[in-house]
N, C-alpha and C positions, 0 to 999 in steps of 0.2 A: 174241151181242152184245145188249147195253144199250140203252135208248132213249135220247134225245141226252139231255146234260143241259149246264149254261152251259158247262161245259170238256169238252166233248165228246173221245173217248175215236178217234184217228188212228191211220195206219199208220206205226210206225216204224223197222223194218226197213230197213235201205237195200236188202236185195234184193229188195222188195217193188217191184214193180211196175201202174202203172193200164194198165188197157185198156177201149177203148169195144168195145162187144158189141151186134149184132144179131142178133136169130133174130126169123125172119117161117116162117110155115105159104104152105103151096103153095093151100091152098084160100080159100073168100071168108073167116073169120073161127076164131080159137081161142079166144074166150070168147063164151058165148051168153047168162051172165047175171049178176047181181054177186056170187053167190056164185062165181061160177068164173074171178074177178078175185078176191076173198078167198083163195079157196083157190091159187093160184099165186102171191101175196105169201107165206103161211106157208109153204110148201114152201122158198121163195126162201130166208125167217127161216130155217129152220133150217139149210139148207147153208150160206149167210153165216158162221153161227157153226160148225160142222163143219171149214170148211174154211179157217177164221181171214181167213176176206174183210171186204173191207169195200165197201159199197156208197154210192155220192155222188151218187148221180143214176140217176133210170130211168123210166121210161114205157112202162108198157100200154095198146095199142091193141086192138081187135077183131082185128085179123093181122099184126103185128108187134110185137114187144118192143126196147127199150134201153136199154142199163145201161152206166153208167159206171164200174168196179169196182177196189181195190187188192187184186190177190192174193200168194199167199207166190210162189206159182211159176206161169206160165203153163195147168198141167195141173188146176191147179183150176177153173178158168174150163171148161173141158171136162166134169170133175167135177160140176161146178154144173149144167148147162144140163142134162149127159146123166140125171142122179137128178131135178131138180125135173120137165123133162118126162116121164119115165116117170111118177111120182107122179100127175104130173095125169093124165094118161093115165087112168091106173084108175080117180083120182075122175070121169073124162066118162064112161066105162062103165057106173059104177055109176050115176051121173046119167041118161044119157041112150043107153046102148048105142051111142055112136058108132063108125065105124069111127077105125082109128089115125089122128092126125093126121102129114101129112106134113113136115118143119123143113126147112128150109135145109141142105142138105150141106157147103155150103161155109162155110169158116172164116170168119165177119163180124168178125175181130177185130183191131184196130189198137193200137199200143202208143201211147199219150197220154206226154208231156212236162211238166213243168210248165206251159212256156208255153202250152200248148194245153190246159190244163184247163179254164177259165171259157167259152172259145168248145166244148168237148164239153159241159160243164153245159148251155149254151143250147140247143144243138142238140138234144140229149135231152128237155129242158123244154119247148122251143118245138114238138115233133113236131105235137103234138094240132090247132094253128093252120095249118101248113104241109100236112098232110093236111087240112085244111079239116074237122075235127071241130067243132070250135068257133071262137069268136073270140077268146079269150081263154084262154091256158095256165090263167088261173086258174079258166077252168070244166071243166076234165079232170080227175074226182075221182083218176084212179089215177096216181099218177107223185109226183116229189119237189118239185116246185113249192110243196104245200104248206107243207114242211118250210122250205127253202131261201129262199124268199121270204116267206111268208104264216107265218111261224115258228109252224106247229100241228106236233106232235105225231105224227114218226112214224118206228116202232122198226126201219125199215128201213134207214135214212140214217143214217149216220159221215160227218161232214164232210172234205172233201180238205185237207190246211193248203194252200193256195194259197188255197179259198173263205176258212177260220178268217182269213188274215193279211190278207183285207181291211179287219176292223175291229175290237177287242177287244170291241165290245157286240155279241149276236145282230142286235138291230136292226137297227144302221146297216148291218151287212154284209149284210145283205140286203137293204135300200136300195139299196146299193152294186151291189151283184148285179143287183138288177131292172132299175139304169139301163142295166146291160151288156147284159143280158136283151132292151133295147128296139135297140137297132140292127137295123138290115135286117137278116136274115141269111138269106134265100132261097139267092143264090149260094154263100154260105158252110155250108150245108146239105149243100146237091149235092157240094161238094169232099169236106168227110167224107161223106160216105155212099158215093161212089166210091172213096175211099181204104180204109174201113172193108171194105168186099168184095172189095177185092185183098189186108187184109191189109194194108196198107203203112202207117206212120207217120203220124202226125197232124204232125210235126214238116216234113212236103211242103207243109202249108197255105197259103193266100196271102192271110195274113187281116190281116196288119199293116196301120194304120191309120194316112193321113196327118195333119198338124197340122192342117190345113182341113180336113176331117172331122171329127177329133176337135171342135174349136171348132162348127161346123156343127151336129152332134148333140148336146153340151152347151146350147147355145143353145137349140135345138127344146124339150128337153127343160123346161129350165127356161120356157120363155113358156108351153108347155103346163101345168105342174105347177104353176109359181108357188114357196112359197117350203115347200109340202109335200116339191118335190123333193130339197131339201136337206137334210139331220140337223141335229135341233136344236142350237144353238149352235155352229156350221160355218160359217165366211166361203166364202162362193161360192168367194173366190180359192183358200184352202189345198184345199176340195172338188174345183175344177175340176184339181186339182193331181193329185189323187190318182186322179179318173176320168179322164186322161190316162194313169199309169200302169197302169190295169186293162187300156185296151184297146191298148195297146199302142204307143203313138208312137215313130215312125223316129226 
């Protein structure tokens, strides 16, 4: 898998499916230093290439890992997790002589249809804030936020077509996605985690937004951020129509 370009490679096989995956350890933490995060990322990158899979959003925290990825078949997820975690354990043994990390044995994996890709993106990248590890997702370095919002290179990430379709220009689709991320997320996060932990599809989410709620959210953002909130040379009315589409107006 190559680094992102202005025309990113995307999953095209209709047999491919996108999944939300949660991995946790039973102890207090699975990462102990910056080099541990880097090691895990390198192992994950290698397995994504081998399994011909695409990672769209991810976050690594001290105790848990959330991934949004598209795979050729569900078995690839188990192979990716098993191989990465085994390789990571070997590295920890060499560095710290640690006992074996105990990962969750439950299949915390949920299929995600196209209508719920953006809620899943947002849930993954807002996790550090929800866990109170930081006040802004930009402050957490071990996530896809830096690519999807900040336009920084990240060789792990390949855009999902739903994200790519937000806008032809990367800078402006990042802005549209950022406007989506700024919605209140805690109730949605709880719903997503419960469904993933049960292995249930995310199309059971109750996350449609009413017209009034959309207008309130949009106006608050415009009031707080002014012209910065709107893409350059974009009329507010046109941008608002696109904003409504993104957050799934009934």
